[in-house]
C-alpha positions as CSV (number, residue, x, y, z in Angstrom):
1,M,-46.1,58.8,156.3
2,K,-42.5,58.5,154.9
3,R,-43.7,56.1,152.2
4,R,-46.5,58.5,151.2
5,N,-44.0,61.4,150.9
6,F,-41.7,59.2,148.9
7,L,-44.4,58.2,146.5
8,K,-45.4,61.9,146.1
9,S,-41.8,62.7,145.2
10,S,-41.6,59.8,142.8
11,I,-44.7,61.1,140.9
12,A,-43.4,64.7,140.8
13,L,-40.0,63.7,139.5
14,T,-41.4,61.3,136.9
15,A,-43.5,64.2,135.6
16,I,-40.4,66.4,135.5
17,A,-38.4,63.8,133.6
18,G,-41.1,63.6,131.0
19,T,-40.9,67.3,130.2
20,T,-37.3,67.8,129.4
21,G,-36.4,71.3,128.4
22,I,-39.9,72.7,128.9
23,K,-39.5,73.4,132.6
24,A,-36.1,75.1,132.2
25,A,-37.4,77.3,129.4
26,E,-40.4,78.4,131.5
27,N,-38.3,79.2,134.5
28,N,-35.8,81.3,132.7
29,S,-37.9,83.0,130.0
30,G,-36.0,86.2,129.0
31,K,-32.8,85.3,130.9
32,K,-29.8,85.1,128.7
33,Q,-27.2,82.4,129.6
34,E,-23.8,83.7,130.5
35,H,-20.5,82.2,129.4
36,Y,-17.6,81.5,131.8
37,E,-13.8,81.3,131.5
38,L,-12.2,79.2,134.2
39,R,-8.5,80.0,134.4
40,I,-6.2,77.9,136.5
41,Y,-2.8,79.4,137.1
42,R,-0.3,76.6,137.8
43,I,2.2,77.9,140.3
44,K,5.2,76.2,141.8
45,S,5.8,78.1,145.0
46,E,4.3,80.4,147.6
47,D,6.3,83.4,146.6
48,K,5.3,83.0,143.0
49,Q,1.7,82.6,144.1
50,Q,1.9,86.0,145.8
51,I,3.2,87.6,142.6
52,V,0.3,86.2,140.6
53,S,-2.1,87.1,143.3
54,T,-0.9,90.7,143.3
55,Y,-1.2,90.8,139.5
56,L,-4.8,89.6,139.7
57,E,-5.8,92.0,142.5
58,K,-4.1,95.1,141.1
59,G,-4.1,94.3,137.4
60,L,-6.6,91.9,136.0
61,L,-9.6,92.5,138.2
62,P,-9.5,96.3,137.9
63,A,-9.1,96.0,134.1
64,L,-12.1,93.6,133.9
65,G,-14.0,96.1,135.9
66,R,-13.3,98.9,133.4
67,M,-14.8,96.6,130.8
68,G,-18.0,96.1,132.8
69,I,-17.1,92.6,133.9
70,D,-17.9,91.9,137.6
71,R,-18.5,88.9,139.9
72,V,-15.1,87.6,139.2
73,G,-14.1,84.8,141.6
74,V,-10.5,84.1,142.7
75,F,-9.9,81.0,144.7
76,K,-7.0,79.1,146.2
77,V,-7.0,75.3,147.0
78,L,-8.0,74.4,150.5
79,D,-6.0,72.0,152.7
80,K,-3.4,71.2,150.1
81,P,-0.3,73.1,151.2
82,D,1.8,71.9,148.2
83,D,-0.8,73.1,145.6
84,F,-0.3,76.8,144.9
85,S,-2.7,77.0,142.0
86,I,-5.1,79.9,141.7
87,F,-8.5,79.5,140.1
88,V,-10.1,82.5,138.4
89,L,-13.8,82.4,137.3
90,I,-14.7,85.2,134.8
91,P,-18.3,85.6,133.6
92,F,-19.1,87.0,130.1
93,K,-22.4,88.2,129.0
94,T,-21.6,87.2,125.4
95,M,-19.0,85.1,123.5
96,E,-17.9,88.3,121.7
97,A,-16.9,89.8,125.1
98,F,-14.7,86.9,125.7
99,A,-13.2,87.1,122.2
100,D,-12.4,90.9,122.8
101,L,-10.8,90.3,126.1
102,S,-7.1,89.9,125.1
103,P,-6.9,92.9,122.7
104,R,-8.7,95.1,125.2
105,L,-6.2,94.1,127.9
106,M,-3.3,94.8,125.6
107,A,-4.7,98.3,124.9
108,D,-5.2,99.1,128.6
109,T,-2.2,101.1,129.8
110,E,-3.2,100.8,133.5
111,Y,-3.3,97.1,133.2
112,Q,0.1,97.0,131.4
113,K,1.6,99.0,134.3
114,A,0.1,96.7,136.9
115,S,1.3,93.6,135.0
116,A,4.9,94.8,134.6
117,N,6.5,93.0,137.6
118,L,5.0,89.7,136.6
119,N,5.9,90.1,133.0
120,A,9.5,91.1,133.8
121,L,10.3,87.7,135.3
122,P,12.7,85.6,133.2
123,Q,11.8,82.5,131.1
124,K,13.7,80.3,133.5
125,D,11.9,81.6,136.6
126,P,8.3,82.5,135.5
127,A,5.5,83.5,137.9
128,Y,3.4,80.5,136.7
129,T,4.2,77.5,134.6
130,R,1.0,77.7,132.5
131,I,-2.5,79.0,132.5
132,E,-5.2,76.3,131.9
133,S,-8.3,77.8,130.3
134,K,-11.7,76.2,130.1
135,F,-14.8,77.8,128.5
136,Y,-18.4,77.1,129.6
137,K,-21.9,77.9,128.8
138,A,-24.3,78.4,131.8
139,F,-27.2,76.0,132.3
140,S,-30.6,77.2,131.3
141,E,-32.0,76.6,134.9
142,M,-29.2,78.8,136.3
143,P,-28.2,81.2,133.5
144,A,-26.1,83.5,135.7
145,I,-23.8,83.4,138.7
146,E,-25.6,83.5,142.0
147,M,-23.6,85.2,144.7
148,P,-23.3,83.5,148.1
149,K,-25.0,85.4,151.0
150,Q,-21.6,85.5,152.9
151,T,-19.9,87.6,150.2
152,A,-21.9,90.8,150.8
153,K,-21.2,90.6,154.5
154,K,-17.6,89.6,154.0
155,E,-18.1,86.5,156.1
156,P,-15.9,83.3,155.9
157,R,-17.0,80.9,153.2
158,I,-15.7,77.9,151.3
159,F,-16.5,76.5,147.9
160,E,-16.6,73.1,146.3
161,M,-16.0,72.8,142.5
162,R,-17.3,69.6,141.1
163,I,-16.4,68.4,137.6
164,Y,-18.5,65.6,136.1
165,E,-17.0,63.8,133.1
166,S,-19.1,61.7,130.7
167,H,-18.0,59.0,128.3
168,N,-19.9,60.6,125.4
169,E,-21.7,63.8,124.4
170,E,-25.1,62.2,124.7
171,K,-24.6,61.2,128.3
172,A,-23.2,64.7,129.1
173,A,-26.3,66.3,127.7
174,L,-28.5,63.9,129.7
175,K,-26.6,64.9,132.9
176,R,-27.2,68.5,132.1
177,D,-30.9,67.8,131.6
178,M,-30.9,66.1,135.0
179,F,-29.6,69.2,136.7
180,N,-32.0,71.5,134.8
181,T,-35.1,69.5,135.6
182,G,-34.7,68.7,139.3
183,E,-31.2,68.5,140.7
184,I,-30.4,72.2,140.8
185,Q,-33.8,72.9,142.4
186,L,-33.2,70.3,145.1
187,M,-29.7,71.7,145.8
188,R,-31.1,75.2,146.3
189,K,-33.9,73.9,148.5
190,I,-31.7,72.2,151.0
191,G,-29.1,75.0,151.1
192,L,-26.2,73.8,149.1
193,A,-26.1,77.3,147.7
194,P,-24.9,76.8,144.1
195,I,-22.8,79.5,142.4
196,F,-22.8,78.4,138.8
197,Y,-23.3,75.4,136.5
198,G,-21.5,75.2,133.2
199,E,-21.3,72.9,130.2
200,A,-17.7,72.7,128.8
201,L,-17.4,74.1,125.3
202,V,-13.6,74.2,125.1
203,G,-11.0,72.7,127.4
204,G,-9.5,69.5,128.6
205,D,-11.4,66.3,129.4
206,V,-14.5,67.1,127.4
207,P,-17.3,66.3,127.5
208,H,-17.7,67.5,131.1
209,L,-19.9,69.7,133.2
210,N,-18.7,71.9,136.0
211,Y,-20.5,73.5,139.0
212,M,-19.7,75.2,142.3
213,L,-21.4,75.1,145.7
214,S,-20.8,77.2,148.7
215,A,-21.1,77.2,152.5
216,S,-19.9,79.0,155.6
217,S,-17.6,76.1,156.5
218,V,-16.5,72.7,155.3
219,E,-18.6,71.1,158.1
220,E,-21.7,72.9,157.1
221,H,-21.2,71.9,153.5
222,K,-20.7,68.2,154.3
223,K,-23.9,68.3,156.4
224,N,-25.9,69.9,153.6
225,F,-24.5,67.4,151.0
226,N,-25.5,64.4,153.3
227,V,-29.0,65.8,153.5
228,F,-29.0,66.0,149.7
229,R,-27.8,62.4,149.2
230,E,-30.4,61.1,151.6
231,H,-33.3,63.2,150.3
232,P,-36.2,61.2,148.9
233,E,-36.4,63.3,145.8
234,W,-32.7,62.5,145.0
235,Q,-33.3,58.8,145.8
236,V,-35.9,58.7,143.0
237,M,-34.0,61.0,140.6
238,K,-30.7,59.1,140.7
239,V,-32.3,55.8,139.6
240,L,-34.4,57.1,136.7
241,P,-33.4,54.8,133.7
242,K,-32.8,57.7,131.3
243,Y,-29.9,59.0,133.5
244,K,-28.1,55.7,133.9
245,D,-24.3,56.0,133.3
246,T,-24.3,59.7,132.6
247,V,-21.2,60.3,134.7
248,S,-18.0,58.4,134.3
249,K,-15.7,60.4,136.6
250,I,-16.2,63.0,139.4
251,T,-13.5,65.4,140.5
252,S,-14.0,67.5,143.6
253,I,-11.8,70.5,144.5
254,M,-12.3,72.4,147.8
255,L,-11.5,76.1,147.5
256,V,-11.3,79.3,149.6
257,P,-11.6,82.8,148.1
258,A,-8.8,85.3,147.9
259,E,-9.4,88.4,150.1
260,Y,-10.1,90.4,146.9
261,S,-12.4,87.8,145.3
262,Q,-15.7,89.3,144.2
263,I,-17.5,86.0,144.9
């Protein structure tokens, strides 16, 4: 019986691999792909982390809300007490909305007031050392952020951000294709609860892809990922010749949401 199911999966996935782009287009007809800015505030201490967090909660997120931008995620690093970085995921419906962000913030008097304490810190003792910024385009199979079920109920949740680097642009495009034509669907099916998938347009370490998964706990997430790794569909998919050597490096970052995170 197991062999029969494995063969069925093989046939289905081979058919998917032969229709690259068509399946994604059919699934997402009429859905416009979002763009995402991922900001990483590099911070040296817990007290400075609190200053940045207050700025985000009282200043940036309300200002984004006044612009009609919602589903903004704010995350801190899990189980690394010496890493005070804050990750902020901001979705944009258009690239123009991203380009307009800075001048609109500068013109927002409420935002300026809420940012005053952070901006008043001296050059020798800033709130953060730098902001890393990366810009992504959503995958066609998942054109917009999907909210985890725990968020609406304000239940505990964790996230894993996974960054896949490729050694050239062709291989990165093939890995994106692999997600769009089978990998995303399988992750959804087994409960890995994806939040977003993005292709890096601007930022460090390009070409790379970035995606985020969620769960109620680290233990639940590990269990779901083990199911994924052992699933017969993945066993077929991962050895398809067209997807050989598509990923040269994987970076995994475990995150927890800030109390005011919208994701």
